[in-house]
Structures are given as C-alpha cells and as structure tokens.
N, C-alpha and C positions, 0 to 999 in steps of 0.2 A: 739524810744520807750525804756523805761527802762525795765530791766529784772524783772519778777515776778514769784512767785510760780504758780503751777497749769498748767504748759505747758505740759500736759500729752501726747498730740498727737505728739509733737516734740520728747519727750523722747521715745515714742513707735517707731518712725522712726529711731532715733539715735541708739537704742539698739536692734532693731529687735524683740521686744516683743509686742504682741497685747495689745491694750488699756485695754481690759477686764481683762487682766492677771496682771495688776499693783496694787500695794498697794500704793496709792498716799497720802503721809504724808507731802506734800510740801506747802499746802495752809493755814494752820491755821484755817480751817473751822470746825465747829461741824460736825462730820461724821454721824449725825442722822437727816436728813432733816425733818422739820415739814410737816405734811400731807398737800397736796394741795387740797383746797376745790373745790367743783364743781363751775365752772365759768359760770354765766348766759350768754346767748347769747347776751344780750344787752351790756355787758361789751366789747364784741368784735365788736359789730355793731355800737356803738355810740361813739362820742368823750368823753374823760374822763371829769368828773365834780368834782369840789373841795368841794362840800357839801355832799359827800357820807359817811362821818364818819371817813375817814382815818386819817385826821389831829387830830380829837378829840381822837381817839384811841391811836395815837402816843403821844399826850400830856399826857394822862393818864398813859401810859406805862413808859415814860421817866420822868414824873413829871415836865414837862415844861409848861410855860405859852402859848407859841405858837411855831409852827414848820413850816418848809417849806420842803415838800417832793421833792426829786431830784432823778435822775436816777443813784443811787449809790453815796456814799460820794465822790468818785473820781471826779464827776462832780463839786461839790462844791470846792474841792481842786484846780481845774483848774480855776474856775471863781472868787474866792475871791480876788485874786490880782488885778482884774479889778476895784475893788471898792475903791481903794486908789491911791494916787499919789505915784510915786516911792520913796523909802526910804530904811531904813536899817531893815532887818529882821533877827531874830535869830531863829534857828531851833535846838531844843534839840536833839542831835545825840549820837549814831547812831539811826536812825528810818526809817520809811517808806519813801523811797527815793523820791517819787513823791512830797512831800511837798516842799523841797528845790528847786527841779526842776521847779515847777510851779511859784514860786516867781522869780527865776532867769530869766526864759523865759519872764517875764513881766517887766524886767528892774530894779529889786530891787537888792541892795547889800545884799548878804546872807552870814551870818556867822553861821557855824555849831558849836554849843557849847556843852560842857559836862555839866552834872547836877551841878557840883560844880562851874562852871564858870558863871552860869546864873546871880547870884546876882551882879557880877562884871560888866557884860556887859549890864544889863537890862536898865539902865538909858540912854544908847546911842541907844536903839532900838525903832523903831516905831511899830513893830509887833514881838511877840514871839509865836512860834508854838511848841506845846508839844503834843506828843502822849502818852496817859495815859489810861490803862497800855500800856507800850511801846512795839512796834513791831520792832525788834525781842527780845529785852533784857528782857521784862516782868516787867521792873521797874514801880512801882506804886508810885505816889506822892500824898500827902494828899490834901484834898480840901483846908485846911487852907493855906498851902504853895502856892498853885496855885492862890487862891483869893488874897493873898498878892501881888503876881506878877501882877495880873490883876489890882489891885488898883494903883500900881505904874505906870503902863502903861496908864491906863485910865485918870489919872490926866493930861497927856500930849496929850490926844487924840489918844493914842495908842490902840492896840488890843492884847488880848490874845486869840489865836486859840487853842482849845483843841480837838484833835481827839480821841474820845472814842470808837473806832471801837471794842475794846475787853472789854468793860466795863460791858456788860450785866450780868455777873456773880457776880459783886460787885457793885450793885446800890448805896449803901451808900457813895461810893467814887466819884460818878458822880457830875459834876457841873451843870447838867441839871436844878435843881431848881433855880440856880442863873443866868441862861442864858438870863433873861430879862434885865440884867444890861448892860448899854452902854459899848461897847468895849470888851464884852465877847462873843465868838462864839464857840459853841460846835457842833462837827460833830458826828453823829451816823450812824453806818453801820447796815443794816438789815441782809445781807446775811451770816455773819459769825456765829452768835449765832443761828440763825434759820436754818442754814445749807442749804441755798437757794441762793448761790451767783449768779446763773444764772438769778435770778429775776431782778437784778440791781435796788435796792431801797436803799435809805439812807435819812437821815433827817438832816437839819440844824436848830439848836436852837440858837436864838439870839433875840435882841430887835426888835420890830415891824418895825421900819424904815429901819434897815439894811436888814431884810428879804424882804421887799418890793423892795429895790434896787437889791437884788440878784435875786428875782423872775423875774425882768425885763431882767436880763442877761440870766436866764434859759429859758425864753420864755414859751408859753402856751403848755399844754399837754405833759410835759416832762416825766411824769410817766403814763404808759399806763393803760387803764381801767382794764384789767385782773390783772395787778400788784397791783392796788389799792384794788381790791377785796381780793386777796391773802394776801396782807400785813395787811389789817385790821383784817382778820380772825386770823392770827398768833399773832398779837399784843394783841388781846382780849383773847387768850388762856392761862389763868393764870395757869391752871393745867399743861399745856405743859411747861410753863416757869420754874416752880418749878422742874419738872422732868429733864429738860435739864440742869439746874444748878447743880443738884446733880450728874448726870452721867458725866458731863464735869469735875467737881471738882475731882471726884473719878478717872476718867481716867487720868487726868493730874498728880495726885499724883502717880498713878500706873506707868505711863510713866517715871517719874523722878526716881522712885525706880528701874525700869528695866534698865535705862541707867546707874545708879550708880552701879548696880550689875555687869555690864559688863565693869566697869572701866571708865565710861564717866559721871562723876557727872555734872549735868547741872549748868550753871552759873546764869540762870534766867528762867523765864517762867510765864505763867498765866493759866487760866482755859482751854485754847484752844491749848496751845503748850508748849514745853520746848525748851530752847536755850542752845547750847553747844559750847564753845570755845575749839578748840583742834588743835594742829599742824597737826593732821591727817585728818582734815576736808575734803579736796579734795579726799584723798585716800578712806575715809570711804563713801563719797558720791558716788564715782565711784563703789566701791564694792557693795553697796546696789543697785545701779541702774542696775548693771549687773544681779541682782537677781529680778528685777522688783519691787524694793521699791524706790520710789521717795522722796527725801528729799529736803529741801531748802538750797542751799549753798550760803554763803556770802564770796567771796574770799578776800575782802579787809581786813577782820579781822579774816580770817580762822575760821569761825563758821558755825554751822548748826542749822536749826530750824526743830524740829520734831512735826508734827501734831498728832492728837489722832487716834489710831486704833479704828475701829468701833465695832468689835466683837471678840470673842475668837479665831477664825481662824486667824484674823489679828495679834492679840497679839502673837500667837504661831509662825506665820511666821516671825515676827520681832525678837523675841527671838532666833529662830533658825538661822537667818541671823547673829546675833551678835555672836552666838556660832561658826558659820563657820568662821567668821572674826577672832575670837580669835585663832582658830586652824591654820588659814593661816598665821597669823602674829607672831606665837610663835617662 
C-alpha cells in the first residue's frame, strides 16, 4: 500500500497526542463537510438502484453526457488498466502516486514525464495520465492543450486519462463536456470538494461503450444506497457549491499568504491546498507533528502539502506554530 495523507490514527499513536487534539492538514480535503441529509430507511434496507436520479444529478453538475458512479475514483484508477492490452503509459509527474502504480501492477511500461516532456514522448505512448489541477503541485493545464494531446492519442487508439479530483472550484477548466469523445476518460472525486471523503464516491466520465466495459469490472451495487442518497443531495445543492467555492478560494489565498509571511513561499497550489518545496520539509513536518499539526510530507522531493484550516482557532494555531518554529530555528 502506498503512503497517503489522512493517517491521523497512526500519527496519534506515533506522537502520543489524542486524535481529537490534532489539526489535520494532510489530506487536501475541504474542511467544511456538506450537511448529511436524512437517509430514508429504504436506502439501508434495499439493494441500490441506478434510476434514483444520482447519475442525472452528476451529469448536470459536471456537464457530462453520461457518468458511471464508483466507490471513489481510486476504484476507477485501479480498474482502468484492465480495459486495455499491455502497452506504454505516460504519467505526468509528480502526481498522485496511485496512477503509475496501477498501470505498473497490470504489466504496462510506465514512464513518468514532466510537463515539458509530454510532447516529445506522446507519440510513443498508448495512454497518458494527467492530474489536473495536479496533486500536489497545483499545476493547471488548459483544456485546449489537453484536447490536443487527446487528439494525437485518439488517432492511434490511445487514451487520455484526466484525473480532475481537485477541479470543482474551476469548472471552466474541466474536460467533462468533452468526455463523450472516444479515448478521453475523466475521473471526478466527490469527497474532496464536498468534504466527505468517508463516503467513498467518485464518477467516471467517458464514452458510453467504455463506461459499459468499466461497469462490468466494477460489478453491481458498487455504490451503496445511502451513499447514492447523500451524493445526489450534495450534487443538487447549488447554493452550497457557490458557498464552498468562495470559502475554499479565500482560505487557499490566505494560507499562501500565511506561509509566505513566515518565509515559506509556496511553489504551487489550488483551491484546496498549498504546496511547498523546502530543504527543511522533514524538519518542519516533525516540528508541526510534535505540536499536533499533521502535514503531508513528500520525502522524494523534500516538499510539503498544506490543507486548509477550518476556522479561526485553526488559523491561530497554525500561525503560532510557525512563530514557535521561527524562534526555535533562529
């Protein structure tokens, strides 16, 4: 299993600090969960059915022609390699590590490429995987550039897979409206923007034939009845969407300013996190953890990802920890 953020219980054990006393900024989730609607008893008592309105709500929210609900976009990441024969896959890196891992495990030759290398390698690839906005760098690529890559791949029967887990704040940049095109697969995560990662819900946007093949791999009833009720309610909450976008954008900008104020100017970020490269990444991660603040550490490039504080008490706690770090390292 690869390392991920959000391992709060392990941190609590490692540092001897109760779970309730942590400020967890490690996961890149909106820290304001949408309200959970009342779940009718029938959602618990009956097998899920696919004509309950969830798919239509997702199509309307994403602007897609058709979608396949899955138990988190991680499920689709692991299953997509089964739908092709082994070949060459490019993964725009650094990014969410599960992408490269899934293709490697299924026998593909995987090359991790930088943004400026994609055009050079593209014509030798069968599949290109892009996370947009990227996690953890926050890099955002334009739809026109991605669609150009898709066109070059599709001419040879190739795929462009775009993971849009952090796209909800910037819908104009989404490829969802184009996902009906052959060879274009868009993954959307529910838990991050809606602040409900424990729900385990995601959506695959693609042409109908591919979604049918993927549905056969997913199997029946992959998304539970209560999850379908909750997901539909959140996707239809247009006022909640607008409120979440505004406060996430404001919090992300505030976080970038706080980091810069303390001498750690971020190298990237998006509406749900900021990303910092620093030679002091491990030391800063350890310092914060000893004070019950959990960050996401990437040791391979000495970087940290900071999620958003939820309220003023969290902001004050983070600022005071940075002040203490400055005093200790003077």
